[in-house]
C-alpha positions in Angstrom: 68.0 -21.7 9.3 69.5 -19.2 7.0 67.9 -20.8 3.9 64.4 -20.8 5.6 64.8 -17.1 6.5 65.7 -16.3 2.9 62.7 -18.2 1.6 60.3 -16.4 3.9 61.8 -13.0 3.0 61.3 -13.8 -0.7 57.7 -14.8 -0.2 57.0 -11.6 1.6 58.6 -9.5 -1.2 56.5 -11.5 -3.8 53.2 -10.8 -2.2 51.1 -8.5 -4.4 50.1 -5.1 -3.0 46.3 -4.7 -2.8 45.1 -2.4 -5.6 42.6 -0.4 -3.6 41.8 2.0 -6.5 40.6 -1.0 -8.6 38.5 -2.3 -5.8 36.9 1.0 -5.1 36.2 1.4 -8.8 34.3 -2.0 -8.9 32.3 -1.1 -5.8 31.3 2.3 -7.2 30.4 0.7 -10.5 28.3 -2.0 -8.8 26.5 0.7 -6.8 25.7 2.7 -9.9 24.4 -0.4 -11.6 22.1 -1.2 -8.7 20.9 2.4 -8.6 20.1 2.3 -12.4 18.1 -0.9 -12.0 16.1 0.6 -9.1 15.5 3.8 -11.2 14.3 1.8 -14.2 11.9 -0.3 -12.0 10.5 2.9 -10.4 10.0 4.5 -13.8 8.3 1.3 -15.1 6.0 1.4 -12.0 5.1 5.0 -12.7 4.5 4.3 -16.4 2.2 1.4 -15.6 0.3 3.7 -13.1 -0.1 6.3 -15.9 -1.5 3.7 -18.3 -4.0 2.6 -15.6 -5.0 6.2 -14.8 -8.5 5.6 -16.2 -9.3 3.2 -13.3 -11.8 4.9 -10.9 -11.0 5.7 -7.3 -11.4 2.8 -5.0 -14.6 2.7 -2.8 -13.5 3.9 0.7 -13.8 1.5 3.6 -16.9 2.4 5.6 -16.3 4.1 9.0 -19.1 2.3 10.8 -18.3 -1.4 10.3 -21.2 -3.8 9.7 -21.4 -7.1 11.6 -18.4 -9.1 10.5 -19.0 -12.5 9.0 -15.3 -13.4 8.6 -12.0 -11.7 9.6 -8.6 -12.5 8.2 -5.2 -11.1 9.4 -2.2 -11.5 7.2 -0.7 -9.8 4.1 -1.9 -8.2 0.9 0.4 -9.2 -2.0 -1.0 -7.1 -4.8 -3.5 -7.1 -7.6 -3.4 -8.1 -11.3 -5.8 -8.2 -14.2 -8.0 -11.3 -13.5 -6.4 -14.5 -14.8 -3.2 -12.8 -15.8 -0.9 -13.2 -12.7 1.9 -11.0 -14.1 -0.2 -8.1 -15.3 0.1 -6.0 -12.1 -2.4 -3.3 -11.2 -0.7 -0.4 -9.4 -3.2 2.4 -9.7 -4.6 3.8 -6.5 -2.1 2.0 -4.3 -3.2 -1.5 -5.4 0.4 -2.5 -6.1 1.6 -1.8 -2.6 2.3 -4.9 -0.6 1.4 -4.5 3.1 0.1 -6.1 6.2 -3.7 -6.2 5.9 -6.9 -7.1 7.8 -9.8 -8.4 5.7 -13.3 -8.2 7.0 -16.2 -9.8 5.2 -19.6 -8.2 5.9 -22.9 -7.9 4.0 -21.5 -4.8 2.5 -18.6 -6.6 0.9 -14.9 -7.1 1.7 -13.3 -4.3 3.7 -9.5 -4.2 3.2 -7.5 -2.3 5.9 -3.8 -2.0 5.1 -0.7 -0.7 6.9 1.0 2.0 4.9 -1.5 2.0 2.0 -5.1 3.2 1.5 -7.9 1.1 2.9 -10.7 0.2 0.5 -13.9 -1.7 0.1 -14.9 -4.3 -2.4 -18.6 -4.0 -2.5 -20.7 -7.1 -2.5 -22.1 -6.3 -6.0 -18.5 -6.2 -7.3 -17.5 -9.7 -6.0 -17.0 -12.2 -8.7 -15.5 -15.2 -6.9 -12.5 -16.5 -4.9 -10.0 -19.4 -5.2 -6.9 -20.8 -3.7 -3.7 -20.3 -5.7 0.0 -20.1 -5.3 1.2 -17.0 -7.1 0.3 -13.4 -8.0 2.2 -10.3 -9.1 5.6 -11.8 -8.9 5.0 -13.5 -5.5 5.0 -17.3 -5.5 4.0 -19.3 -2.4 3.2 -23.0 -1.8 0.2 -24.6 -3.5 -3.0 -23.2 -2.1 -1.0 -20.7 0.1 -2.7 -17.7 -1.5 -6.3 -16.5 -1.3 -7.3 -14.7 -4.5 -10.5 -12.7 -4.6 -11.8 -11.7 -8.0 -13.8 -8.5 -8.2 -14.9 -5.9 -10.8 -13.9 -2.3 -10.7 -14.4 0.3 -13.5 -15.5 -2.4 -15.9 -12.3 -4.3 -15.3 -11.9 -7.7 -13.6 -9.2 -7.7 -10.9 -7.5 -10.5 -8.9 -6.3 -9.5 -5.4 -4.0 -11.8 -3.5 -4.0 -12.3 0.3 -2.4 -14.7 2.7 -3.7 -15.3 6.2 -1.5 -15.8 9.2 -3.4 -19.1 9.4 -3.7 -20.6 5.9 -6.4 -23.0 7.0 -8.8 -20.0 7.0 -8.5 -19.6 3.2 -11.0 -22.3 2.3 -13.7 -20.7 4.4 -13.2 -17.4 2.6 -13.4 -19.1 -0.8 -16.8 -20.5 0.2 -18.1 -17.4 1.8 -17.0 -15.0 -1.0 -18.3 -17.4 -3.6 -21.7 -17.5 -2.1 -21.9 -13.7 -2.3 -20.5 -13.4 -5.8 -22.1 -12.7 -9.2 -20.5 -15.3 -11.5 -22.6 -14.5 -14.5 -21.3 -11.0 -14.6 -17.8 -12.3 -14.1 -18.1 -14.7 -17.0 -19.1 -12.0 -19.5 -16.4 -9.7 -18.2 -13.8 -12.4 -18.6 -14.9 -13.1 -22.1 -14.6 -9.5 -23.0 -11.1 -9.3 -21.5 -9.9 -12.4 -23.3 -11.2 -11.0 -26.6 -9.4 -7.7 -26.2 -6.1 -9.2 -25.1 -5.7 -12.8 -26.4 -1.9 -13.0 -26.2 -1.4 -12.1 -22.5 0.2 -14.9 -20.5 -1.9 -16.6 -17.9 -0.9 -18.4 -14.8 -0.7 -22.1 -15.6 -4.0 -23.9 -14.7 -5.8 -20.7 -13.8 -9.1 -19.5 -15.3 -9.8 -15.8 -15.5 -12.4 -16.2 -12.7 -13.1 -18.9 -10.3 -16.7 -20.1 -9.8 -18.3 -19.9 -6.4 -17.5 -22.8 -4.0 -14.5 -23.8 -6.2 -11.1 -24.7 -4.9 -8.3 -25.6 -7.2 -6.8 -29.1 -6.8 -3.2 -30.0 -7.3 -1.8 -29.1 -10.6 
């Protein structure tokens, strides 16, 4: 019994005392690192917004809504330069992810967002729609994203949405495609490609989808 007591006492004496000052130092250092990363991301966001300052204001959503052709409730995941899924567009709040309600009318696509400005994509600005799986750093399942391509300020833009019911996406692709102006989109895409040939594109994506087109499995 005496030997066991001596062994237990020795073990207790050999236990290391917790170095709280070292732990606190690590925690503070980690917190500062996270804060630095967040600050750099915020500055990069502001810098990108400054570079896109020439983009005109977005057309406001009309107060008196026309007869809705389609309605979609879900989320808005952001916008990019058409065909360049990592080239995020942040000007005028287009980079803000939010809950959204899309309404298709003869006037165009009305986008109502929670915590971000509403806007209208006029019918004349529609250039096509497609099913995709990723935009602006957000990757979903194949065909899980509705991407609407439109023109604003001479620039082709892809905007990504996801409905609460993904089966609704195909109907939107057909409806938006039937109202689009693909010839204008083709000329705009060619000009964009000529001006920036080295920008990475999403694998398998073209700059603009033709009307009534849905991507198959890649």
